[in-house]
N, C-alpha and C positions, 0 to 999 in steps of 0.2 A: 823396669828402669825407674829410679827414684826421681822426684821432682827437682832435687838439687842438681843432678846431672843434666836434666833438660834445661834448667836455668843457665848452667854453665855453658851448655852448647849454644843457647840463644845469645848469650853475651859474647862468646867467641865469634858467632856468626855475625853479629852486629859490628864487631871490631874488624873482621875481614871485609865486610861490605864498606865500612868507612874508609879503610885503607885503599880499597879499590875504587873509591869515590862513587859508590852506588848509594846515594842518600836514601832512596826509597827502601831498599833492602835493609839498610842499617835501622831505619825507623821501624820496620815490621818486626825485625828480630828483637829490638828493644821493647816494643809494645808486648810481644809474646812473653819476654823475660818478666816484664812487669806484671802481666796477668798471672803467670805461673807463681810469682813471688806472693801476690796478693792471695792466691789460693792456699798457701801454706799457713800453718798456725802462727808462724813468726810474723807474717805479713798482713794478717787479718786486721790488725789495729791501724794499718797505714791509711785506709780512707778516712777514718775518724780523726787521725792526727792531722792530716792535710786539711780537713774541714774545720777543725778547731783552730789551726794556725790561720787559715784565711778569714775566719770570723774574727779572730783577734786583730788581725791586721785592718779589716774593714772597720771595726768598732774604734780603733785608735786613729785612723786617718779621717774618718767622717767629720769630726769637729773641726779639724784643721782645714779640710776642703770647704766646709760650710763657712768658716770664718773668712777665708780668702774671697769667697763670693760676695759676702756682705761688705767687706772692706772695699772691693773693687767697684761696687755699685755706687759709691760716692759717700765717702766717710767725712767729707768736708775738709780734710787735710790738704794743705797746699804744699806742693813739693817738688 
């Protein structure tokens, strides 16, 4: 059985569990599908892409967050 068919069955299982309102089952099936996808050649770049995206978000938001902390510490503005 190919990995693609296993991923399809995992996604279908997650949908069935979600429609039956079994959240734990849907989460487990979704995690299985994600692990199977990352194991394929098409999904091997996914962890690096997620890491790069989160790093970019972190680098872009850190100056804004630090600036807010300095401004709230007492900028001398009356307002």
